[in-house]
KOLPABA-391872 format. One record per residue (C-alpha): residue in three letters; x, y, z. Coordinates in steps of 0.25 Angstrom, whole numbers, padded with zeros to 4 digits, always signed. Layout:
<pamis>
AlaXYZ ...
</pamis>
This chain:
<pamis>
Met-0513+0111+0134 Ala-0507+0108+0148 Glu-0515+0113+0160 Asp-0504+0122+0164 Asp-0505+0129+0151 Ala-0520+0132+0151 Pro-0523+0146+0146 Ser-0532+0149+0159 Asp-0520+0147+0167 Arg-0510+0155+0159 Val-0519+0168+0159 Pro-0519+0170+0174 Arg-0504+0167+0175 Arg-0501+0178+0164 Arg-0510+0188+0172 Val-0503+0185+0184 Ser-0489+0187+0177 Leu-0494+0199+0171 Ala-0498+0205+0184 Leu-0485+0202+0191 Ser-0478+0208+0179 Arg-0486+0221+0181 Val-0483+0221+0196 Tyr-0469+0219+0193 Leu-0467+0230+0183 Ala-0475+0239+0192 Leu-0466+0237+0203 Thr-0453+0237+0196 Ser-0455+0248+0185 Ser-0453+0263+0187 Ser-0465+0269+0194 Arg-0474+0278+0186 Leu-0475+0287+0198 Ser-0467+0300+0200 Leu-0457+0300+0212 Ala-0466+0309+0220 Gln-0478+0300+0217 Gln-0469+0288+0222 Val-0465+0295+0235 Arg-0479+0299+0238 Leu-0485+0285+0235 Gly-0475+0278+0244 Leu-0476+0288+0255 Ala-0491+0287+0255 Gly-0490+0272+0256 Tyr-0482+0274+0269 Ala-0491+0285+0274 Leu-0504+0275+0272 Ile-0496+0264+0280 Leu-0494+0274+0291 Val-0508+0279+0291 Val-0514+0265+0292 Leu-0505+0260+0303 Val-0507+0273+0311 Ala-0522+0272+0309 Phe-0523+0258+0315 Gly-0513+0262+0326 Ile-0503+0250+0322 Ser-0489+0251+0326 Gly-0477+0241+0328 Thr-0476+0244+0343 Ser-0472+0232+0352 Ser-0479+0237+0364 Gly-0487+0224+0363 Val-0475+0218+0370 Leu-0482+0223+0383 Tyr-0496+0218+0380 His-0496+0205+0388 Gln-0490+0213+0400 Phe-0504+0219+0401 Tyr-0514+0211+0393 Ala-0518+0196+0391 Gly-0520+0190+0377 Ser-0515+0194+0363 Asp-0512+0209+0360 Pro-0523+0215+0351 His-0515+0226+0347 Leu-0505+0217+0340 Leu-0508+0216+0325 Leu-0496+0209+0320 Gly-0482+0204+0325 Ser-0477+0204+0338 Pro-0471+0215+0348 Arg-0457+0216+0349 Pro-0451+0216+0364 Ile-0437+0221+0359 Arg-0444+0233+0355 Ser-0445+0238+0370 Asp-0441+0252+0367 Glu-0454+0253+0359 Trp-0464+0246+0367 Leu-0458+0248+0381 Val-0452+0262+0380 Val-0457+0270+0368 Ser-0472+0265+0367 Pro-0475+0266+0382 Leu-0469+0280+0382 Thr-0477+0284+0370 Val-0490+0280+0377 Ser-0486+0287+0389 Gln-0483+0300+0381 Val-0497+0299+0376 Gln-0502+0296+0390 Gln-0495+0309+0395 Gly-0499+0318+0384 Leu-0487+0318+0375 Pro-0477+0326+0384 Arg-0463+0329+0380 Thr-0459+0326+0394 Ser-0464+0312+0399 Gly-0467+0310+0414 Val-0466+0295+0413 Phe-0452+0295+0418 Pro-0447+0303+0430 Gly-0441+0317+0426 Gly-0449+0317+0413 Leu-0445+0311+0400 Asp-0443+0320+0387 Thr-0450+0312+0377 Ser-0444+0320+0365 Ile-0430+0314+0367 Val-0432+0299+0368 Trp-0442+0287+0363 Asp-0449+0295+0353 Leu-0461+0299+0360 Pro-0473+0308+0357 Tyr-0473+0321+0364 Arg-0478+0335+0363 Glu-0467+0345+0359 Trp-0462+0352+0346 Ser-0452+0341+0344 Val-0463+0331+0342 Leu-0464+0337+0328 Leu-0451+0330+0325 Arg-0458+0316+0329 Pro-0468+0315+0318 His-0471+0301+0323 Met-0476+0306+0336 Trp-0487+0316+0330 Gly-0498+0305+0330 Phe-0498+0306+0346 Phe-0504+0320+0345 Phe-0517+0316+0337 Leu-0518+0301+0336 Pro-0522+0290+0346 Leu-0510+0283+0353 Asp-0510+0270+0345 Asn-0511+0278+0331 Ala-0501+0288+0336 Phe-0492+0277+0340 Ala-0493+0270+0326 Phe-0490+0283+0320 Lys-0477+0285+0328 Trp-0473+0271+0325 Trp-0475+0271+0310 Leu-0472+0285+0305 Pro-0456+0285+0306 Phe-0457+0271+0299 Val-0466+0276+0288 Val-0457+0288+0286 Leu-0444+0280+0285 Ala-0451+0270+0275 Gly-0456+0282+0267 Ser-0442+0288+0267 Val-0436+0276+0261 Tyr-0447+0275+0251 Val-0445+0289+0246 Phe-0430+0287+0245 Leu-0431+0274+0237 Cys-0441+0280+0228 Leu-0432+0292+0225 Leu-0421+0282+0221 Trp-0429+0271+0215 Arg-0442+0277+0210 Arg-0449+0263+0214 Pro-0460+0266+0224 Phe-0464+0251+0226 Ala-0449+0247+0228 Ser-0447+0259+0237 Phe-0459+0256+0246 Ala-0455+0242+0247 Val-0440+0244+0251 Ala-0444+0255+0261 Gly-0453+0246+0268 Ala-0442+0235+0269 Phe-0433+0245+0275 Val-0443+0250+0286 Ala-0446+0236+0289 Ser-0431+0233+0292 Pro-0429+0226+0305 Phe-0421+0238+0311 Phe-0432+0247+0309 Gln-0442+0237+0315 Trp-0434+0233+0327 Trp-0431+0247+0330 Phe-0445+0253+0325 Gly-0446+0267+0330 Ala-0446+0282+0325 Gly-0431+0283+0328 Ser-0428+0271+0319 Phe-0435+0277+0307 Trp-0434+0292+0308 Ala-0418+0292+0306 Pro-0418+0283+0294 Ala-0430+0290+0288 Cys-0423+0303+0289 Ala-0411+0298+0283 Val-0419+0292+0271 Trp-0427+0305+0269 Ala-0414+0313+0269 Ser-0409+0304+0258 Val-0422+0307+0251 Ala-0421+0322+0253 Thr-0407+0321+0247 Ile-0411+0314+0234 Val-0423+0323+0232 Met-0416+0336+0235 Leu-0405+0334+0225 Arg-0415+0329+0215 Ser-0426+0340+0216 Asp-0426+0354+0210 Arg-0437+0359+0220 Ala-0432+0366+0232 Trp-0445+0364+0240 Val-0443+0349+0239 Arg-0429+0350+0244 Trp-0433+0358+0256 Ala-0445+0350+0259 Leu-0436+0338+0259 Gly-0425+0345+0268 Gly-0436+0348+0277 Ser-0441+0334+0278 Val-0427+0329+0281 Ala-0425+0339+0292 Tyr-0438+0335+0299 Leu-0434+0320+0298 Val-0420+0323+0303 Ala-0426+0330+0315 Val-0436+0319+0317 Ala-0425+0308+0317 Ala-0416+0316+0326 Val-0426+0319+0337 Gly-0427+0304+0339 Leu-0413+0306+0345 Tyr-0409+0292+0343 Pro-0395+0293+0337 Pro-0393+0277+0335 Phe-0403+0278+0323 Leu-0401+0292+0319 Ile-0386+0292+0316 Pro-0385+0280+0308 Cys-0395+0285+0298 Ile-0388+0298+0296 Phe-0376+0292+0288 Pro-0384+0285+0277 Ala-0392+0297+0275 Leu-0379+0306+0274 Gly-0372+0296+0265 Phe-0384+0296+0256 Cys-0388+0310+0255 Leu-0373+0315+0254 Gly-0371+0305+0243 Trp-0383+0309+0236 Leu-0378+0324+0236 Phe-0365+0320+0231 Thr-0368+0310+0221 Arg-0366+0318+0207 Ser-0379+0313+0200 Glu-0388+0315+0212 Pro-0392+0324+0205 Ala-0381+0330+0196 Leu-0382+0344+0202 Pro-0371+0354+0206 Trp-0367+0354+0220 Ser-0373+0368+0223 Ala-0386+0363+0218 Arg-0385+0349+0226 Leu-0382+0357+0239 Arg-0393+0367+0237 Arg-0403+0355+0235 Ile-0398+0348+0247 Leu-0399+0360+0256 Pro-0412+0358+0262 Leu-0407+0344+0267 Gly-0396+0352+0275 Val-0406+0363+0280 Gly-0415+0351+0284 Gly-0403+0345+0292 Ala-0400+0358+0299 Val-0415+0360+0303 Ala-0415+0346+0308 Thr-0403+0348+0316 Ala-0408+0361+0322 Thr-0421+0354+0326 Leu-0414+0343+0333 Phe-0405+0353+0340 Val-0418+0360+0345 Phe-0424+0347+0349 Met-0412+0343+0357 Lys-0410+0357+0364 Thr-0425+0357+0369 Arg-0423+0344+0376 Ala-0408+0345+0380 Ser-0409+0340+0394 Ser-0416+0326+0389 Val-0406+0325+0378 Asp-0394+0327+0388 Ala-0401+0317+0397 Val-0401+0306+0386 Met-0387+0310+0382 Ser-0382+0309+0396 Thr-0386+0294+0397 Val-0376+0282+0396 Tyr-0386+0277+0386 Pro-0389+0282+0376 Gly-0382+0295+0378 His-0368+0291+0380 Arg-0368+0279+0371 Leu-0358+0279+0359 Tyr-0356+0267+0350 Pro-0343+0263+0345 Thr-0339+0260+0331 Gly-0337+0245+0326 Val-0345+0238+0336 Ser-0350+0228+0326 Gly-0353+0218+0337 Ala-0365+0227+0342 Val-0372+0223+0329 Ala-0376+0209+0327 Trp-0372+0207+0312 Arg-0382+0196+0310 Ser-0394+0205+0313 Leu-0388+0217+0307 Tyr-0386+0210+0293 Ala-0398+0200+0295 Gly-0406+0204+0283 Val-0418+0196+0282 Phe-0414+0188+0295 Gly-0417+0201+0302 Met-0431+0195+0305 Gly-0423+0186+0314 Leu-0424+0198+0324 Arg-0437+0192+0329 Ala-0431+0180+0334 Pro-0432+0177+0349 Asp-0417+0175+0351 Leu-0408+0184+0343 Ser-0395+0180+0350 Gly-0383+0182+0341 Phe-0392+0189+0331 Ala-0395+0202+0337 Val-0395+0208+0351 Asn-0410+0210+0349 Ala-0419+0213+0338 Ser-0418+0228+0338 Glu-0403+0228+0339 Gly-0401+0218+0328 Ser-0411+0224+0318 Ser-0406+0228+0305 Phe-0410+0230+0290 Ile-0409+0222+0277 Phe-0398+0230+0271 Leu-0403+0231+0257 Gly-0394+0242+0252 Leu-0381+0235+0258 Tyr-0383+0223+0249 Leu-0382+0233+0237 Leu-0368+0239+0241 Pro-0362+0231+0229 Ser-0371+0238+0220 Ala-0368+0251+0227 Ala-0353+0249+0225 Trp-0355+0246+0210 Leu-0364+0258+0208 Val-0354+0268+0214 Trp-0342+0262+0206 Ser-0350+0262+0193 Arg-0355+0276+0195 Trp-0340+0280+0197 Arg-0335+0272+0186 Arg-0344+0279+0176 Gly-0340+0293+0180 His-0353+0296+0188 Gly-0345+0299+0201 Val-0347+0293+0215 Asp-0361+0289+0219 Trp-0359+0296+0233 Thr-0374+0292+0237 Leu-0370+0277+0237 Val-0356+0280+0242 Gly-0362+0289+0254 Thr-0373+0279+0257 Thr-0363+0267+0257 Ala-0353+0275+0265 Ser-0363+0278+0277 Leu-0366+0264+0277 Ala-0352+0260+0279 Leu-0351+0271+0290 Leu-0362+0264+0298 Phe-0356+0250+0296 Ala-0343+0255+0300 Phe-0349+0260+0313 Ile-0353+0245+0316 Tyr-0341+0238+0311 Val-0329+0248+0311 Pro-0323+0252+0325 Gly-0313+0262+0328 Trp-0320+0275+0323 Asp-0328+0279+0335 Ala-0324+0294+0334 Val-0329+0295+0320 Ala-0342+0288+0324 His-0344+0297+0335 Leu-0343+0310+0326 Leu-0353+0303+0317 Tyr-0362+0300+0329 Leu-0362+0286+0325 Asp-0358+0281+0339 Arg-0372+0286+0343 Thr-0378+0274+0336 Thr-0376+0259+0339 Ala-0372+0248+0329 Pro-0386+0242+0330 Arg-0393+0255+0327 Ile-0384+0260+0316 Val-0390+0248+0308 Ile-0401+0259+0305 Gly-0391+0266+0297 Leu-0387+0254+0289 Gly-0401+0251+0285 Leu-0404+0265+0281 Asn-0391+0265+0273 Ser-0395+0252+0266 Ile-0409+0258+0261 Leu-0402+0270+0256 Leu-0392+0261+0249 Leu-0403+0253+0243 Gly-0410+0264+0237 Leu-0398+0271+0232 Ile-0391+0258+0226 Val-0404+0254+0219 Ser-0406+0267+0213 Arg-0392+0268+0208 Leu-0393+0254+0202 Arg-0406+0258+0194 Glu-0397+0268+0187 Glu-0388+0257+0182 Pro-0397+0248+0173 Gly-0389+0237+0167 Arg-0376+0240+0174 Ile-0378+0234+0187 Pro-0368+0222+0189 Leu-0373+0209+0193 Trp-0362+0207+0204 Thr-0369+0218+0213 Thr-0382+0210+0213 Ile-0375+0198+0216 Ala-0367+0205+0227 Ala-0380+0210+0233 Val-0387+0197+0233 Val-0375+0190+0239 Ala-0374+0200+0250 Val-0389+0197+0254 Leu-0387+0182+0254 Val-0373+0182+0261 Gln-0378+0191+0272 His-0390+0182+0275 Ala-0382+0170+0274 Ala-0373+0174+0284 Ile-0384+0178+0293 Tyr-0391+0165+0291 Tyr-0379+0157+0294 Thr-0377+0164+0307 Ile-0392+0164+0312 Ser-0395+0150+0307 Arg-0384+0144+0316 His-0384+0153+0328 Met-0398+0160+0328 Pro-0409+0150+0325 Thr-0420+0159+0331 Val-0416+0171+0322 Leu-0417+0162+0310 Ala-0430+0156+0314 Val-0438+0169+0313 Cys-0432+0172+0300 Ile-0444+0167+0292 Gly-0442+0166+0277 Trp-0428+0171+0277 Pro-0423+0164+0264 Leu-0434+0170+0256 Leu-0431+0184+0262 Ile-0416+0183+0259 Ala-0419+0178+0245 Ala-0429+0190+0243 Leu-0419+0200+0249 Ala-0408+0194+0239 Val-0417+0196+0227 Ala-0421+0210+0231 Ile-0406+0214+0233 Gly-0403+0208+0219 Tyr-0414+0217+0213 Phe-0409+0229+0220 Ser-0396+0227+0215 Arg-0401+0228+0201 Gly-0408+0241+0204 Arg-0421+0234+0205 Met-0431+0239+0216 Ala-0446+0234+0216 Ile-0444+0219+0217 Pro-0433+0220+0227 Gly-0441+0231+0235 Val-0452+0221+0237 Leu-0442+0210+0241 Val-0436+0218+0252 Ala-0449+0223+0257 Ile-0453+0209+0259 Val-0440+0205+0265 Gly-0440+0218+0274 Ile-0454+0216+0279 Ala-0451+0201+0282 Val-0438+0204+0290 Gly-0442+0216+0298 Gly-0457+0219+0296 Trp-0462+0210+0307 Val-0454+0216+0318 Asn-0464+0226+0324 Pro-0479+0221+0327 Phe-0491+0228+0321 Tyr-0498+0233+0334 Arg-0510+0242+0335 Gly-0509+0253+0344 Val-0498+0253+0356 Leu-0500+0246+0369 Asp-0506+0256+0378 Leu-0503+0252+0393 Arg-0511+0263+0398 Glu-0523+0255+0395 Thr-0519+0243+0403 Pro-0525+0241+0417 Ile-0512+0243+0424 Gly-0510+0256+0415 His-0523+0261+0420 Glu-0519+0257+0434 Ile-0506+0265+0433 Glu-0513+0277+0428 Ser-0523+0276+0439 Val-0513+0275+0450 Asn-0504+0286+0445 Asp-0516+0296+0443 Ala-0520+0294+0457 Ser-0506+0297+0462 Pro-0496+0300+0452 Gly-0481+0294+0455 Ala-0469+0288+0449 Trp-0470+0273+0445 Val-0460+0262+0443 Ala-0461+0249+0435 Val-0455+0236+0441 Ser-0454+0223+0433 Gly-0460+0221+0419 Ile-0460+0229+0406 Gly-0475+0232+0407 Thr-0474+0240+0419 Thr-0465+0250+0413 Ala-0473+0251+0400 Val-0486+0253+0407 Leu-0480+0264+0416 Arg-0474+0271+0404 Glu-0487+0271+0396 Thr-0496+0276+0408 Gly-0487+0289+0409 Val-0484+0288+0424 Val-0470+0292+0429 Ala-0461+0279+0430 Tyr-0447+0277+0434 Ser-0446+0264+0426 Gly-0446+0263+0411 Val-0436+0268+0400 Gln-0428+0281+0404 Ala-0422+0289+0392 Trp-0413+0295+0402 Pro-0411+0294+0417 Ser-0421+0301+0427 Thr-0412+0309+0436 Val-0423+0308+0447 Met-0423+0293+0446 Trp-0408+0290+0445 Asn-0403+0300+0455 Glu-0411+0293+0465 Leu-0409+0279+0461 Asp-0394+0281+0458 Pro-0389+0293+0467 Asp-0374+0290+0465 Gly-0375+0287+0450 Ser-0369+0274+0452 Asp-0378+0267+0442 Val-0379+0279+0432 Thr-0373+0271+0420 Ala-0385+0261+0422 Trp-0396+0271+0422 Asn-0391+0283+0414 Arg-0397+0278+0401 Tyr-0409+0276+0393 Ala-0415+0264+0400 His-0426+0255+0404 Val-0428+0258+0419 Asn-0433+0245+0425 Trp-0436+0243+0440 Thr-0435+0230+0447 Thr-0440+0225+0461 Asp-0429+0215+0462 Pro-0422+0218+0475 Ala-0409+0211+0470 Ala-0408+0220+0458 Pro-0397+0232+0459 Asp-0403+0246+0461 Ile-0399+0250+0446 Ala-0395+0241+0435 Leu-0392+0242+0420 Val-0398+0228+0416 Ala-0397+0232+0401 Gly-0392+0243+0392 Asp-0405+0251+0393 Val-0412+0245+0406 Val-0409+0250+0420 Gln-0415+0242+0432 Val-0418+0248+0445 Arg-0422+0241+0458 Phe-0435+0245+0463 Asp-0436+0248+0478 Ser-0449+0253+0482 Cys-0444+0257+0496 Gly-0431+0264+0491 Ser-0429+0279+0490 Phe-0431+0280+0475 Ala-0445+0273+0475 Gln-0450+0280+0488 His-0446+0294+0482 Tyr-0450+0293+0468 Leu-0459+0281+0465 His-0474+0279+0468 Tyr-0479+0267+0460 Val-0473+0254+0455 Leu-0479+0245+0444 Ser-0475+0231+0443 Asp-0479+0218+0436 Thr-0474+0210+0448 Pro-0477+0212+0463 Val-0468+0222+0470 Gly-0465+0217+0484 Gln-0458+0229+0490 Ala-0461+0236+0503 Cys-0464+0250+0497 Val-0475+0247+0487 Arg-0490+0246+0489 Pro-0498+0239+0479 Val-0508+0248+0471 Ala-0513+0239+0460 Thr-0512+0225+0454 Val-0516+0225+0439 Pro-0516+0212+0431 Glu-0513+0214+0416 Gly-0513+0202+0407 Ala-0502+0192+0412 Thr-0496+0204+0421 Thr-0500+0210+0434 Tyr-0496+0224+0437 Tyr-0494+0229+0451 Val-0494+0244+0455 Tyr-0488+0248+0468 Glu-0487+0261+0475 Leu-0474+0265+0483 Val-0476+0267+0498 Pro-0466+0273+0508 Ser-0454+0263+0513 Pro-0456+0258+0527 
</pamis>
């Protein structure tokens, strides 16, 4: 007998084969759990992940970018990955302001900027007021230490979106494992990871949950279930709306409308008379009305702050025209697995920056040939129009038209689409894609033995042609992008196989494959970071607090990002940093004739420079205003008391107070003195 055929070798191989077969059957066969049990099991899994991350105070903050401004050596808080400097809105704006809110006792009106800052309007900060009930991710700041509360704020919206997508797919597929895997791939998309924040997650979560509610309301005979779902949708709508970020909110409305109205109008979803359908869907309408009324009260109780934001040049008066396709880099929009190239040091020709260039792997769009066949097949057999597929696809066409079709600005204005931008409308395309994926695969499962082969071929070819076009471009003109795309041939192959399986109505195996691809492409973006970098605990942070406690006064930071961040976190009044809207006191004095109003009347970083050759006020970027600091000038003499810099300030009207070495940086604190 040949050695290869020895019985002792065949037995382990048979056992392994049998074990693999059992795993395969367990993943691909119908679940023995009821739908309610499937939902509870998946949501319990997400809840467990949330509890573990919060308990250990782990988040994805990039605040470690500032670590070497204050400390030497490696950052002990960084567990995995690298901080992302491009995420400056998080580590330079929101995180320092969050720490300053804790420092001040969570006031609604923060004192860190002259004239006060209404923290309930911008930047999604924790505060004490009734409307924080509509910001559930902030509740941890009322009973948890800072690091754990920050982790809860970071992860809750993420988990809610993942859980909503999981429930949506479970309702349509009844495959918990596949639903969990695909939901994970969706939330790991580059768009969500590069734009990681509550506003990025609440809007699509609300849209997906409205779709879930529509399905269940039309299926359920129990009134209390329908009203409970209507209440939950109303709450999520209010949570998403009070974030007050139209560029993400508006693109998510249309996919939800297309799906929900389509599900209502499709005759077999379910086969009920119109009076019964409308009665069952009534809680959704009532919930929408309640959410609208809540938003109205929220806006009226802070009308002056809202008016201040709306009166700015940016973002208040920003309207985006239709058909400006040049504002979206097609290579990064349709990058697919090459989306991992956004971590390249040079993105020239690929994207403006990683955030603006981030996108999705559009799984549902590859299946549009299957959608076309499903609509045609249903109609041909006399079963009517599948309005759910038609409505969801129509909403997708509307969003694409905003990017590529010019000349309908008046209609776009009526639909509020011009309040978003072409790069940010991508969130709606990604949401539409996951709704289409769930719906198309669900419909294909109802067509055993009838699915034509050409739909599978078309879907796989679409994957391969798209990636071939991207590869052709970046391999010739963007080698730095291709260099960081590790293992891209295998990932493209896995994606093509997954799409092929999906086009046959299969779920488990393609679900695993897209989870692997999704995590490989986008899961590495944000680091795993323990806690948040608390600059109050640095020597310069203590020095600032000591100086200000002895004689309170207004500060200004000149040169260096570390100076601005530490002033924010210590909670002192500072004329430097990000302004949500202009301070009347500050700008009336600096620009009394209003000649530079278009430069400073905006959401912007206000940076100060001691360069004597710099103009008094200059708009150096779309959201960066530079002001020349003159310690002997009238503004400094009347309104400022202290200066913080990471270089010596050689001006006549400042007196040194302290010099504080911090790692590779030395910080200088000055007090202003009367001009000679």
